[in-house]
MDTraj code that builds the backbone (N, CA, C; nanometers):
import mdtraj as md
import numpy as np

residues = "UNK UNK UNK UNK UNK UNK UNK UNK UNK UNK UNK UNK UNK UNK UNK UNK UNK UNK UNK UNK UNK UNK UNK UNK UNK UNK UNK UNK UNK UNK UNK UNK UNK UNK UNK UNK UNK UNK UNK UNK UNK UNK UNK UNK UNK UNK UNK UNK UNK UNK UNK UNK UNK UNK UNK UNK UNK UNK UNK UNK UNK UNK UNK UNK UNK UNK UNK UNK UNK UNK UNK UNK UNK UNK UNK UNK UNK UNK UNK UNK UNK UNK UNK UNK UNK UNK UNK UNK UNK UNK UNK UNK UNK UNK UNK UNK UNK UNK".split()
xyz = np.array([
    [-9.8920, -3.0942, 22.4437],
    [-9.9617, -2.9748, 22.4873],
    [-10.0710, -3.0165, 22.5867],
    [-10.0778, -2.9482, 22.6978],
    [-10.1793, -2.9819, 22.7982],
    [-10.3156, -2.9304, 22.7536],
    [-10.4198, -2.9810, 22.8180],
    [-10.5556, -2.9359, 22.7868],
    [-10.5703, -2.7858, 22.8103],
    [-10.5122, -2.7354, 22.9210],
    [-10.5195, -2.5922, 22.9518],
    [-10.4472, -2.5093, 22.8461],
    [-10.3336, -2.5574, 22.8026],
    [-10.2574, -2.4862, 22.7000],
    [-10.3325, -2.4873, 22.5672],
    [-10.3922, -2.5997, 22.5344],
    [-10.4709, -2.6109, 22.4111],
    [-10.5903, -2.5160, 22.4156],
    [-10.6589, -2.5126, 22.5294],
    [-10.7746, -2.4232, 22.5455],
    [-10.7297, -2.2777, 22.5325],
    [-10.6172, -2.2423, 22.5944],
    [-10.5640, -2.1060, 22.5853],
    [-10.5306, -2.0714, 22.4401],
    [-10.4730, -2.1658, 22.3673],
    [-10.4388, -2.1429, 22.2267],
    [-10.5650, -2.1174, 22.1434],
    [-10.6717, -2.1914, 22.1716],
    [-10.7976, -2.1725, 22.1006],
    [-10.8575, -2.0352, 22.1317],
    [-10.8536, -1.9973, 22.2581],
    [-10.9059, -1.8660, 22.2985],
    [-10.8241, -1.7548, 22.2320],
    [-10.6925, -1.7716, 22.2296],
    [-10.6040, -1.6747, 22.1659],
    [-10.6378, -1.6603, 22.0172],
    [-10.6597, -1.7726, 21.9516],
    [-10.6966, -1.7703, 21.8097],
    [-10.8266, -1.6945, 21.7887],
    [-10.9261, -1.7191, 21.8745],
    [-11.0541, -1.6480, 21.8640],
    [-11.0352, -1.4971, 21.8809],
    [-10.9564, -1.4580, 21.9804],
    [-10.9304, -1.3148, 22.0021],
    [-10.8613, -1.2539, 21.8803],
    [-10.7627, -1.3230, 21.8276],
    [-10.6892, -1.2705, 21.7123],
    [-10.7776, -1.2590, 21.5891],
    [-10.8679, -1.3534, 21.5692],
    [-10.9607, -1.3437, 21.4567],
    [-11.0522, -1.2225, 21.4720],
    [-11.0985, -1.1976, 21.5944],
    [-11.1812, -1.0788, 21.6198],
    [-11.1016, -0.9511, 21.5967],
    [-10.9781, -0.9493, 21.6439],
    [-10.8915, -0.8327, 21.6239],
    [-10.8707, -0.8075, 21.4749],
    [-10.8468, -0.9126, 21.3981],
    [-10.8276, -0.8980, 21.2536],
    [-10.9522, -0.8388, 21.1868],
    [-11.0701, -0.8846, 21.2272],
    [-11.1941, -0.8302, 21.1711],
    [-11.2101, -0.6835, 21.2098],
    [-11.1795, -0.6506, 21.3336],
    [-11.1899, -0.5122, 21.3789],
    [-11.0896, -0.4223, 21.3071],
    [-10.9688, -0.4734, 21.2826],
    [-10.8702, -0.3959, 21.2063],
    [-10.9234, -0.3664, 21.0664],
    [-10.9870, -0.4641, 21.0046],
    [-11.0450, -0.4430, 20.8719],
    [-11.1542, -0.3357, 20.8775],
    [-11.2369, -0.3415, 20.9800],
    [-11.3419, -0.2403, 20.9976],
    [-11.2794, -0.1023, 21.0119],
    [-11.1736, -0.0912, 21.0916],
    [-11.1057, 0.0377, 21.1090],
    [-11.0526, 0.0913, 20.9764],
    [-10.9862, 0.0058, 20.9000],
    [-10.9276, 0.0496, 20.7736],
    [-11.0359, 0.0923, 20.6747],
    [-11.1403, 0.0124, 20.6606],
    [-11.2483, 0.0503, 20.5696],
    [-11.3197, 0.1761, 20.6176],
    [-11.3361, 0.1912, 20.7484],
    [-11.3988, 0.3116, 20.8037],
    [-11.3129, 0.4349, 20.7770],
    [-11.1832, 0.4210, 20.7969],
    [-11.0933, 0.5337, 20.7674],
    [-11.0967, 0.5674, 20.6187],
    [-11.1002, 0.4658, 20.5351],
    [-11.1105, 0.4900, 20.3911],
    [-11.2355, 0.5688, 20.3565],
    [-11.3460, 0.5308, 20.4145],
    [-11.4728, 0.6008, 20.3912],
    [-11.4661, 0.7434, 20.4451],
    [-11.4072, 0.7583, 20.5627],
    [-11.3945, 0.8916, 20.6236],
    [-11.3106, 0.9823, 20.5345],
    [-11.1974, 0.9318, 20.4867],
    [-11.1100, 1.0134, 20.4038],
    [-11.1720, 1.0433, 20.2671],
    [-11.2571, 0.9563, 20.2183],
    [-11.3286, 0.9848, 20.0941],
    [-11.4110, 1.1125, 20.1120],
    [-11.4775, 1.1227, 20.2252],
    [-11.5613, 1.2409, 20.2515],
    [-11.4766, 1.3641, 20.2822],
    [-11.3669, 1.3464, 20.3561],
    [-11.2847, 1.4637, 20.3863],
    [-11.2148, 1.5149, 20.2601],
    [-11.1853, 1.4255, 20.1644],
    [-11.1305, 1.4711, 20.0361],
    [-11.2335, 1.5580, 19.9636],
    [-11.3591, 1.5144, 19.9658],
    [-11.4656, 1.5919, 19.9028],
    [-11.4811, 1.7278, 19.9714],
    [-11.4706, 1.7290, 20.1043],
    [-11.4774, 1.8550, 20.1795],
    [-11.3614, 1.9456, 20.1386],
    [-11.2426, 1.8882, 20.1269],
    [-11.1259, 1.9665, 20.0869],
    [-11.1444, 2.0303, 19.9499],
    [-11.1975, 1.9545, 19.8555],
    [-11.2231, 2.0089, 19.7221],
    [-11.3263, 2.1205, 19.7273],
    [-11.4329, 2.0989, 19.8048],
    [-11.5373, 2.2002, 19.8199],
    [-11.4804, 2.3274, 19.8818],
    [-11.3981, 2.3128, 19.9852],
    [-11.3362, 2.4296, 20.0489],
    [-11.2469, 2.5036, 19.9500],
    [-11.1705, 2.4298, 19.8707],
    [-11.0821, 2.4931, 19.7729],
    [-11.1625, 2.5686, 19.6674],
    [-11.2711, 2.5075, 19.6206],
    [-11.3554, 2.5710, 19.5190],
    [-11.4177, 2.7008, 19.5684],
    [-11.4434, 2.7077, 19.6985],
    [-11.5112, 2.8250, 19.7560],
    [-11.4176, 2.9103, 19.8403],
    [-11.2874, 2.8844, 19.8254],
    [-11.1849, 2.9639, 19.8921],
    [-11.2052, 2.9694, 20.0441],
    [-11.2399, 2.8556, 20.1021],
    [-11.2562, 2.8456, 20.2471],
    [-11.1265, 2.7938, 20.3080],
    [-11.0996, 2.8286, 20.4328],
    [-10.9737, 2.7836, 20.4948],
    [-10.9699, 2.6313, 20.5103],
    [-10.8486, 2.5727, 20.5013],
    [-10.8368, 2.4270, 20.5104],
    [-10.8701, 2.3701, 20.6476],
    [-10.8568, 2.4512, 20.7508],
    [-10.8902, 2.4002, 20.8846],
    [-11.0036, 2.4817, 20.9444],
    [-11.0737, 2.4192, 21.0382],
    [-11.1863, 2.4823, 21.1074],
    [-11.1688, 2.4518, 21.2562],
    [-11.0921, 2.5368, 21.3265],
    [-11.0611, 2.5088, 21.4677],
    [-11.1837, 2.4865, 21.5565],
    [-11.2921, 2.5581, 21.5304],
    [-11.4129, 2.5391, 21.6129],
    [-11.4699, 2.3989, 21.5910],
    [-11.4785, 2.3573, 21.4667],
    [-11.5278, 2.2218, 21.4347],
    [-11.4360, 2.1160, 21.4943],
    [-11.3052, 2.1368, 21.4822],
    [-11.2083, 2.0416, 21.5363],
    [-11.2238, 2.0283, 21.6873],
    [-11.2422, 2.1394, 21.7567],
    [-11.2614, 2.1354, 21.9024],
    [-11.3884, 2.0595, 21.9385],
    [-11.4958, 2.0832, 21.8622],
    [-11.6218, 2.0100, 21.8862],
    [-11.6012, 1.8603, 21.8665],
    [-11.5299, 1.8240, 21.7611],
    [-11.5065, 1.6831, 21.7320],
    [-11.4227, 1.6168, 21.8417],
    [-11.3232, 1.6869, 21.8909],
    [-11.2398, 1.6312, 21.9984],
    [-11.3239, 1.6101, 22.1238],
    [-11.4054, 1.7086, 22.1578],
    [-11.4935, 1.6949, 22.2746],
    [-11.5894, 1.5771, 22.2568],
    [-11.6471, 1.5666, 22.1383],
    [-11.7396, 1.4567, 22.1085],
    [-11.6686, 1.3218, 22.1170],
    [-11.5489, 1.3141, 22.0601],
    [-11.4743, 1.1891, 22.0606],
    [-11.4330, 1.1486, 22.2019],
    [-11.3947, 1.2465, 22.2831],
    [-11.3585, 1.2152, 22.4215],
    [-11.4780, 1.1554, 22.4949],
    [-11.5973, 1.2103, 22.4714],
    [-11.7179, 1.1564, 22.5342],
    [-11.7456, 1.0145, 22.4847],
    [-11.7342, 0.9934, 22.3544],
    [-11.7534, 0.8586, 22.2992],
    [-11.6520, 0.7608, 22.3578],
    [-11.5286, 0.8051, 22.3692],
    [-11.4229, 0.7190, 22.4231],
    [-11.4554, 0.6773, 22.5663],
    [-11.4989, 0.7715, 22.6460],
    [-11.5339, 0.7390, 22.7854],
    [-11.6451, 0.6347, 22.7894],
    [-11.7460, 0.6536, 22.7038],
    [-11.8584, 0.5589, 22.7015],
    [-11.8164, 0.4218, 22.6505],
    [-11.7110, 0.4188, 22.5684],
    [-11.6626, 0.2930, 22.5123],
    [-11.5507, 0.2317, 22.5965],
    [-11.5244, 0.2905, 22.7124],
    [-11.4148, 0.2449, 22.7997],
    [-11.2797, 0.2484, 22.7284],
    [-11.2588, 0.3528, 22.6495],
    [-11.1328, 0.3761, 22.5800],
    [-11.0689, 0.4998, 22.6408],
    [-10.9392, 0.4971, 22.6572],
    [-10.8672, 0.6109, 22.7140],
    [-10.8938, 0.7359, 22.6298],
    [-10.9576, 0.8390, 22.6852],
    [-10.9874, 0.9606, 22.6093],
    [-10.8622, 1.0296, 22.5556],
    [-10.7520, 1.0196, 22.6271],
    [-10.6278, 1.0816, 22.5780],
    [-10.5816, 1.0127, 22.4498],
    [-10.5921, 0.8801, 22.4472],
    [-10.5575, 0.8062, 22.3256],
    [-10.6499, 0.8472, 22.2119],
    [-10.7792, 0.8529, 22.2396],
    [-10.8767, 0.8896, 22.1364],
    [-10.8466, 1.0296, 22.0819],
    [-10.8089, 1.1213, 22.1697],
    [-10.7756, 1.2572, 22.1268],
    [-10.6508, 1.2575, 22.0391],
    [-10.5495, 1.1827, 22.0791],
    [-10.4277, 1.1733, 21.9965],
    [-10.4611, 1.1174, 21.8588],
    [-10.5440, 1.0154, 21.8564],
    [-10.5835, 0.9520, 21.7310],
    [-10.6572, 1.0515, 21.6416],
    [-10.7549, 1.1235, 21.6977],
    [-10.8306, 1.2199, 21.6188],
    [-10.7402, 1.3345, 21.5734],
    [-10.6508, 1.3809, 21.6600],
    [-10.5594, 1.4877, 21.6199],
    [-10.4720, 1.4445, 21.5024],
    [-10.4290, 1.3184, 21.5030],
    [-10.3513, 1.2659, 21.3905],
    [-10.4346, 1.2696, 21.2627],
    [-10.5581, 1.2236, 21.2712],
    [-10.6458, 1.2220, 21.1541],
    [-10.6716, 1.3644, 21.1053],
    [-10.7013, 1.4551, 21.1980],
    [-10.7267, 1.5948, 21.1614],
    [-10.6054, 1.6544, 21.0911],
    [-10.4880, 1.6257, 21.1416],
    [-10.3648, 1.6752, 21.0806],
    [-10.3522, 1.6268, 20.9361],
    [-10.3803, 1.5004, 20.9134],
    [-10.3757, 1.4447, 20.7779],
    [-10.4800, 1.5120, 20.6879],
    [-10.5994, 1.5300, 20.7403],
    [-10.7068, 1.5914, 20.6623],
    [-10.6682, 1.7343, 20.6230],
    [-10.6144, 1.8099, 20.7162],
    [-10.5754, 1.9480, 20.6865],
    [-10.4681, 1.9509, 20.5780],
    [-10.3733, 1.8583, 20.5845],
    [-10.2707, 1.8503, 20.4797],
    [-10.3345, 1.8233, 20.3436],
    [-10.4322, 1.7339, 20.3406],
    [-10.5023, 1.7058, 20.2148],
    [-10.5758, 1.8304, 20.1655],
    [-10.6412, 1.9020, 20.2577],
    [-10.7150, 2.0220, 20.2198],
    [-10.6199, 2.1275, 20.1646],
    [-10.5035, 2.1407, 20.2253],
    [-10.4052, 2.2381, 20.1755],
    [-10.3592, 2.2015, 20.0348],
    [-10.3429, 2.0733, 20.0068],
    [-10.3020, 2.0304, 19.8721],
    [-10.4087, 2.0679, 19.7697],
    [-10.5349, 2.0569, 19.8075],
    [-10.6431, 2.0932, 19.7146],
    [-10.6399, 2.2413, 19.6825],
    [-10.5889, 2.3218, 19.7752],
    [-10.5893, 2.4666, 19.7534],
    [-10.4690, 2.5143, 19.6736],
    [-10.3748, 2.4254, 19.6482],
    [-10.2551, 2.4651, 19.5701],
    [-10.2851, 2.4727, 19.4222],
])
top = md.Topology()
chain = top.add_chain()
for i, resn in enumerate(residues, 1):
    res = top.add_residue(resn, chain, resSeq=i)
    for name in ("N", "CA", "C"):
        top.add_atom(name, md.element.get_by_symbol(name[0]), res)
traj = md.Trajectory(xyz[None], top)
């Protein structure tokens, strides 16, 4: 292995270790987020509130798009990601109301 190849392998390892740590942060963050959205779903069910809140969802998408731009992340990707999460949350809220 050449010195350049060895250096590239070391850099690759460093990047992958950072990616692994960030993946863990994402998973734990999603876990924490869903813990709270489950509580919201139960609260909505107890008070006969609708499982979705389109106005809140629109605000969150707008907020996330702004955050994505500031973080140099594709806002369309961020919107798709949030829409996926919102969809899951609404499904959970509907289950609480059954």
